[in-house]
N, C-alpha and C positions, 0 to 999 in steps of 0.2 A: 212659508210655501204651504199652500192649500193643497192637501194631499188625500187620496182615495186609495185604499187598499181593496183589490179585487181578487177573489177566488171563486173556484167551482168545486163542489163536492158531491160524492154520491150519497153522502150521508143525509138523512132527513133532518137533522138539526145541526147547525154549523157549530154549536157548542162541543160537540162529539169530536171536532177536528183539533189536530195539534197546532195549527195556526191560530185558531180561535183562543186555545189555551195560553198561548204566547202573548196574544194583544192585550189582554187584560192587564197584566203587570206593566207594560209598557203605557198604557193609559194612567195608571197609578203613578208613574214616574213622571207624568206631565207631558208625554209625547202626544202632540195633536194630530189627529187624523180621522177620517170617516172610514167605514168598511162597508163593502158590498159583497154579499155572500148568495151565489146560486146554489141552492140545495137540491138534492134528488136529480142531479144533472145527468144527463145522457148525451148531451151535445158534445161535439169537438170543442176544445178550448178556444180555438180561433173564433168560432161563432160567439161564444160567450164573451170573450175579451173585445171583440169588435162592437159588439152591442154596447158594451160599457164606454168605448171610446166614442160611439155615436151619442150616447145618452149624457155622458158627464165631462168630456174633454174641454168643453168651454166653461166648465164651472170649477175646474181644479188646475192647478199649476202642475201637478204631478199625479201620475196613476201608477201604482205598484202593483204588477200582476204576479200572484205569487201561488204555488202549489199548496193544497190544504194540508200537506203532510210536513210542512216546514215550520220550524220553531224559531222565531226571530228573538234573539236575546242580545239586543243592542239598543240602549237608550238613546244613542246618537245617530240611529239609522237615518232619520230625515235630514239631519244636518250634513251627514256624509253624502247623501244623495244631492241635496243642494249645492254642497260644494263641488260635486262632480259636474252639475249642470253648468256651474259657474266656470268651471275649467275647460268647458267646450263640449262635454260629452252631452248627447241627446237621448240616449237610451244606456242604462247602467245596470249591471248585474254583479254577481260574486265569482264567476267562474267563465272562462272562455279561451280563445285562442286566436292567434294571427295567422295570416297566410295560408288559408285552407287550400287544400287540393281536393277538389270534389272527385270522391270515388267511394267504392263500397269497402268495408261496411262504412255506411254514412254516419259515423259517430264524431262529434267535434273534436274530441281529444286525439283520435286517430287521424282525421283528415288534416288537422293542424300540425301534428308531429310533436314529439317530447319536448324539443327546445323552444317551441312556439306557445306553450301554454301559460295562461295567467290567471292568478286569483287563488281562492281557497274555499273550501266549504266543510262543514262538519257533518258526520254520518252517525246516526244512532246504531248501536249494537242490535242485533235480533231480540234480545230481552229488554232493550230499552233502558239498561242499566248503565251503560257507558258511552262515551262518545269519542269518536276518533276523528282528527283534523287531516283532511287532505290538502296539502300545499302544491298547486300546479304551477306557480311562478309569481314574479314580483308584481306588485301593485301599488297604487293605482297605474293603470296601463290601458292604451287604446287597443282594441281587438276587432276582429272581423265577425267572429261568432260568439254567441253567448248561450249558456245552459238555460233552459227555459224555467227552472225552478223558481227564479226571482228576476224580474225584468221591471225596472222603473222608467217610465217615459216622460219626457218633458213634452206636455201636451201642446205648448205653443209651436214646438218644432214639427209635432206630428200633423198638427192642422195646417201648418204652412206647406208641408210637403205631400199630403194626402196619404201618408203611409199608414198601413194597417196591417194586421196579422194575416197570414196567408191562409185562406179557408180551403185550399186544395188538400191539406191534411188534417187529420182528426186530432191525433195526439202525437204520435211519433213524428218528429222531424217539422212539426209547426213552427218551433222555435228557430231551428237553423234556417229554414226557408225564409222565414220573416226578417231574420238578420240579413241574409243575403239581399233580400228586397230594399231593406233600410240602407244598405251600402249603396245600392244603385241609385237611391234618390238622395246620396250626399249627407245621410246621418251618421253622426260619430258615435260609436259605442265604446264603452270602457267598463273594466272591471274594479271594484271598489274594496276596501277591507271592512266589510259588513259582517258581523258575527251572526251566523245562523246554523241551525242543525236540520238535515234532511233525513227523514225516515227511510225514503226509498233508496234501496241499493244501486238503482239504475236498471238497465235492460238487462234482464236475467237470461234470455235466450235469443241470440241473434238470428235464429231460424223462426222466430215467432212470427205468425202469419200477418198480423196487423204491421209489425214493423217491415216486413219484406214488401208488403203491398205499397207502404208510404216510401220506402226506399227507392222502389221502382220509378214511382212518380218524381221523386227528388232527383235521381240522377238523370232522368229524361229532361226535366226542366232547367237543371243547372250545370251540368257537364257537358258545356258546349265549347 
């Protein structure tokens, strides 16, 4: 499976990112992929990601969109993604939920509810010395929403359906809106047991102006 890993960073050198640090050992272990870094990035992720789809979707079987503060520690990551595609998933991630109810606060784990969460993800401690694993629920599993920290897409299916990331959002809620758009186009999403660790603790303040602005658009667009 010919794979491209895509990320965007505000750093002026991709080698300063946690993601880049994690990819070198994978290459040393024989995992075969290409990588595309957008450095000094000031654009919303959907714009960067959609450019990658336009430029590369016909050249790769899979494009993995991943945040720059994610450490991938799984030598079988591409095998797992390929198996997920073979099982009927068109977009796969590591954490998400089923049966969302669109409401405020527009956070995937709240909109889906405790019993409808699936997947798992690791998180670094503040001092980066320890890792804690959050288990959301059983996997592999089909979901309706995926956390945007790691999204692997089957490019054939994306081209067939014309799906793309929702550019109405800059960072917050670009992932959830894009997942709802994928559902509407008949794409199947799932979570897989891929080992990775995320540096970000998530949204620190629900009253953050950027989040509130995006949430208002999200609720207007999807709570119908």
